[in-house]
C-alpha positions in Angstrom: -197.3 -150.0 49.2 -194.1 -151.6 50.7 -190.6 -151.7 49.7 -188.0 -153.9 51.3 -184.6 -155.2 50.0 -181.7 -157.4 51.0 -178.2 -157.7 50.1 -175.9 -160.6 48.9 -172.9 -161.5 47.1 -172.4 -163.0 43.7 -169.0 -165.1 43.3 -168.1 -165.5 39.6 -167.3 -168.9 38.2 -164.0 -167.6 36.9 -162.7 -163.6 37.3 -163.9 -161.8 34.6 -161.4 -159.2 32.8 -162.5 -156.6 30.6 -160.4 -153.4 29.5 -161.2 -151.2 32.5 -161.6 -153.5 35.2 -161.6 -157.3 36.5 -164.1 -158.7 38.9 -164.4 -162.1 40.6 -167.4 -161.1 42.9 -170.2 -158.6 42.7 -172.6 -157.3 45.3 -176.3 -157.8 44.5 -179.0 -156.1 46.1 -182.6 -157.8 45.5 -185.7 -155.4 46.2 -189.3 -156.8 46.6 -192.6 -154.4 46.4 -195.6 -155.9 48.1 -199.2 -155.2 47.7 -202.6 -156.7 48.4 -201.2 -160.1 48.9 -198.8 -160.2 45.6 -195.2 -159.5 45.4 -192.7 -158.4 42.7 -188.8 -159.0 42.7 -186.0 -156.9 41.2 -182.4 -157.0 40.8 -179.6 -154.2 41.3 -175.9 -154.8 41.3 -173.0 -152.6 42.7 -171.5 -150.9 39.9 -168.1 -149.1 40.2 -168.4 -147.5 36.6 -171.8 -145.9 37.6 -171.0 -145.1 40.9 -172.9 -147.8 43.1 -172.0 -149.5 46.1 -173.9 -151.1 48.4 -174.2 -147.7 50.4 -175.6 -145.6 47.5 -178.0 -148.4 46.6 -179.2 -148.5 50.0 -179.4 -144.7 50.4 -181.0 -144.5 47.1 -183.8 -147.3 47.8 -184.5 -145.4 51.0 -185.3 -142.3 49.0 -187.3 -144.2 46.7 -189.4 -146.2 49.5 -190.4 -142.7 51.1 -191.5 -141.5 47.4 -193.9 -144.6 47.1 -195.1 -144.8 50.6 -198.4 -143.0 49.6 -199.1 -145.0 46.9 -201.8 -147.5 47.0 -201.2 -149.2 44.0 -198.3 -150.7 41.9 -199.7 -148.4 38.6 -198.9 -145.5 40.7 -195.6 -146.8 41.2 -195.3 -147.6 37.5 -196.4 -143.9 36.8 -194.2 -142.3 39.5 -191.0 -144.4 37.4 -190.2 -141.3 35.1 -190.0 -138.9 37.9 -187.8 -141.4 40.2 -185.3 -141.8 37.3 -184.6 -137.9 37.1 -184.0 -138.1 40.8 -182.3 -141.5 41.7 -179.5 -143.8 40.5 -180.8 -145.6 37.1 -179.7 -149.0 38.1 -181.7 -148.3 41.3 -184.9 -147.4 39.7 -184.6 -150.0 37.2 -184.8 -152.7 39.9 -188.1 -151.1 41.3 -189.6 -150.9 37.8 -188.4 -154.8 37.5 -190.1 -155.3 41.0 -193.4 -153.2 39.9 -193.7 -155.1 36.7 -193.5 -158.4 38.1 -196.0 -157.5 40.9 -198.4 -156.3 38.1 -198.1 -159.0 35.8 -198.2 -161.8 38.7 -201.8 -160.1 40.3 -202.9 -159.9 36.3 -201.9 -163.8 36.2 -199.9 -163.2 33.3 -196.4 -163.6 32.0 -194.7 -160.3 32.0 -194.2 -160.5 28.3 -198.0 -160.8 27.6 -198.9 -158.5 30.1 -196.4 -155.9 28.3 -197.7 -157.2 24.5 -194.1 -157.5 23.7 -193.3 -160.1 20.8 -193.0 -163.2 22.2 -190.3 -166.2 22.1 -190.0 -169.5 23.2 -186.4 -169.8 23.2 -183.2 -167.6 21.7 -179.4 -167.9 21.7 -177.6 -166.0 23.8 -173.8 -164.9 23.4 -171.3 -166.3 26.1 -168.6 -163.8 27.3 -165.2 -164.6 26.9 -163.3 -162.0 29.0 -159.4 -161.0 28.7 -156.8 -163.8 28.8 -154.3 -165.5 26.7 -155.4 -166.7 23.0 -154.8 -170.3 24.2 -157.0 -170.0 26.9 -160.0 -168.2 25.0 -159.5 -170.8 22.6 -160.2 -173.6 25.4 -163.0 -171.7 26.6 -164.3 -171.2 23.1 -164.2 -174.9 22.4 -165.9 -175.9 25.6 -168.9 -173.5 25.2 -169.4 -174.2 21.3 -169.6 -178.0 22.4 -171.8 -177.2 25.1 -174.4 -175.5 22.4 -173.7 -171.8 22.2 -173.7 -170.6 18.7 -172.6 -167.0 19.9 -169.7 -166.0 21.4 -168.7 -162.4 22.9 -165.0 -161.4 22.8 -163.7 -158.9 25.0 -161.1 -156.7 23.7 -158.8 -153.7 24.8 -155.6 -155.1 26.5 -153.4 -152.4 25.4 -151.8 -154.7 22.9 -153.5 -154.9 19.5 -151.7 -157.7 18.4 -153.1 -159.8 21.5 -156.5 -158.5 20.8 -156.3 -160.1 17.3 -154.7 -163.4 18.6 -157.2 -164.2 20.8 -160.1 -163.6 18.1 -158.2 -165.6 15.6 -157.7 -168.7 18.3 -161.6 -168.4 19.3 -162.5 -168.3 15.8 -160.5 -171.4 15.1 -162.2 -173.1 17.9 -165.7 -172.1 16.8 -165.5 -171.7 13.0 -169.3 -171.4 12.7 -170.1 -169.3 15.7 -171.3 -165.5 15.4 -169.0 -163.5 17.3 -169.3 -160.2 18.8 -166.2 -158.1 19.8 -166.5 -155.6 22.7 -163.5 -153.5 23.6 -165.4 -151.3 26.2 -164.2 -148.4 24.3 -160.6 -149.2 24.9 -159.3 -147.9 21.4 -158.8 -144.8 20.0 -160.0 -144.5 16.8 -157.0 -145.3 14.4 -156.4 -148.2 16.6 -160.1 -149.4 16.1 -159.8 -149.0 12.6 -157.1 -150.9 11.8 -157.6 -154.1 14.3 -160.9 -154.3 12.8 -159.5 -154.0 9.0 -157.2 -156.9 10.1 -160.2 -158.9 11.6 -162.1 -158.5 8.4 -161.7 -162.2 7.2 -162.7 -163.5 11.0 -166.3 -162.5 9.9 -167.4 -160.4 13.0 -171.1 -160.1 13.5 -170.6 -157.0 14.9 -168.3 -154.7 17.2 -169.6 -152.6 20.7 -168.3 -149.2 21.3 -164.6 -149.6 20.2 -164.1 -146.1 21.1 -164.3 -144.1 24.3 -167.8 -143.0 25.2 -168.4 -139.1 25.1 -167.9 -138.4 21.5 -170.1 -140.3 19.1 -168.9 -138.4 16.1 -165.9 -140.9 16.4 -168.2 -144.0 16.2 -169.2 -142.4 12.8 -165.7 -142.3 11.7 -165.2 -146.0 12.7 -168.5 -147.1 11.3 -167.5 -145.6 7.7 -164.4 -147.7 7.7 -164.9 -151.2 9.0 -166.4 -154.3 7.6 -168.8 -154.8 10.7 -171.9 -153.0 12.2 -171.0 -151.0 15.1 -172.7 -150.9 18.3 -173.0 -148.2 20.6 -173.1 -149.2 24.1 -171.6 -146.6 26.7 -172.8 -144.2 24.1 -176.5 -145.4 24.2 -177.1 -145.6 27.9 -180.6 -144.4 27.4 -183.2 -142.6 25.3 -181.5 -139.2 25.7 -178.4 -140.6 24.2 -179.7 -141.8 21.1 -180.5 -138.9 19.2 -176.4 -137.7 19.6 -175.9 -141.0 17.4 -174.4 -141.1 13.8 -177.2 -142.0 11.4 -175.2 -145.1 10.1 -174.9 -146.7 13.5 -175.5 -150.3 13.0 -177.0 -150.9 16.5 -177.7 -150.0 20.1 -177.0 -152.0 23.1 -180.0 -151.7 25.8 -179.3 -152.4 29.2 -182.3 -152.3 31.9 -180.1 -150.6 34.5 -178.5 -147.8 32.3 -181.9 -146.7 30.9 -184.3 -147.1 34.2 -186.2 -150.1 33.6 -188.4 -151.5 31.0 -190.5 -148.9 30.0 -187.2 -146.8 29.2 -185.9 -150.1 27.2 -189.5 -150.1 25.1 -188.8 -146.5 24.3 -185.4 -146.9 23.1 -186.7 -150.4 21.3 -189.2 -147.7 19.5 -186.4 -145.6 18.7 -184.5 -148.3 17.0 -187.3 -149.7 15.4 -188.3 -146.3 13.6 -184.8 -146.1 12.2 -184.0 -149.5 11.1 -181.5 -149.8 14.0 -180.4 -153.3 15.0 -180.8 -153.8 18.7 -178.6 -155.8 21.4 -180.3 -156.7 24.8 -177.5 -156.7 27.2 -176.9 -157.3 31.1 -174.1 -157.0 33.7 -172.9 -160.0 35.7 -176.2 -160.7 37.6 -178.4 -163.4 38.6 -181.3 -164.7 36.6 -183.6 -162.4 38.4 -181.6 -159.3 36.6 -181.9 -161.6 33.4 -185.2 -162.4 33.5 -186.2 -158.9 33.2 -184.1 -158.0 30.4 -185.4 -161.3 28.9 -188.6 -160.0 28.2 -187.5 -157.8 25.3 -185.4 -160.8 23.7 -188.0 -161.2 21.3 -187.6 -157.6 19.4 -183.4 -158.2 19.5 -181.4 -158.7 16.8 -178.5 -160.1 19.2 -178.9 -161.2 22.8 -176.2 -161.1 25.2 -177.8 -162.2 28.3 -175.3 -164.2 29.9 -174.7 -162.4 33.3 -176.2 -165.6 34.9 -174.0 -168.1 33.1 -170.6 -166.5 34.7 -171.5 -167.3 38.3 -170.4 -170.0 40.3 -173.7 -170.4 41.8 -177.1 -168.8 40.7 -179.4 -168.1 43.4 -182.6 -168.0 41.0 -183.6 -170.3 38.2 -186.2 -170.0 35.6 -184.3 -168.9 32.1 -181.7 -171.8 31.1 -179.2 -170.5 29.2 -176.1 -173.4 30.0 -176.8 -174.8 26.7 -176.5 -171.3 24.9 -180.2 -171.0 24.6 -182.5 -168.8 26.7 -185.7 -170.5 27.5 -189.0 -168.1 28.1 -189.8 -168.3 31.9 -193.5 -169.9 32.7 -195.4 -168.8 35.2 -196.8 -165.2 36.0 -194.6 -162.1 36.3 -190.8 -162.9 35.4 -191.2 -166.4 35.8 -188.3 -166.8 37.8 -187.8 -168.4 41.3 -185.2 -168.7 44.1 -183.1 -172.0 44.3 -184.0 -172.2 47.8 -187.2 -170.6 49.2 -186.2 -169.0 52.4 -186.1 -165.6 50.6 
């Protein structure tokens, strides 16, 4: 069993600003797992919030490589993943998880969704993220995206000026009167501000709000949930299965990101938790290429909301196969993840 990797830089089409950061590019590492003439791929992107730069990713991958050297089969790698999730950065393990699953499905001649037996889908609408910007600029982008075919828009909030956040949402609603709107302050509001802003936006038909208050005190999510008219989705407070039992009973949904739960097996455990409790699921992503999106998209058939637009925020996507430019993801064809390099030299 051999694991190799290479790094690259993903340039964004336009800078993306959220409440805690702004980015115009993102470092990414593509991971390849090879065995018996078959290969599988995965992707991990750098994340200041998660403490990952290229050096940390490289160090973790060297450690992972040492652990799987003795594995003769990708099933053995998959069996090791729970131990690796306890030892190494979860986004790095998620990339290896993707590569192992991709390899196993390719070897079986099956799509990854069929291989895992998850709910299948042909096309699903994905949200398009509108970052922190002036209401006028947000309105322009919302109009352009709905004209392109998007029916779901995700609005970033948390500028420090609640009035500006409210104005941005109202401008987007005016430009997209029939779109489903998701609001995401990335934990930027305190509880009174969250309740006040969301109450003010009650007439804007917000479908759901992600993590309105800072992570670390799920009880505050409960306070907000009881006082606002839209479902509250736990995001930063719902990174992995271990976090979920600390959430309030009346939480409206959880955001599942492969990079934060360590991959598909961890994500499926979170799905099971949500389905048992009747909690909605949003499948989310980081800014990444179609390679990273394809792994998360395997779960789209089991989600209430799909927010898999990381590849659509790029100036140029190095991988292809999941679509989305018209607001609709397409289930990749072919074995494994079903995506391919735009240029086949890698």
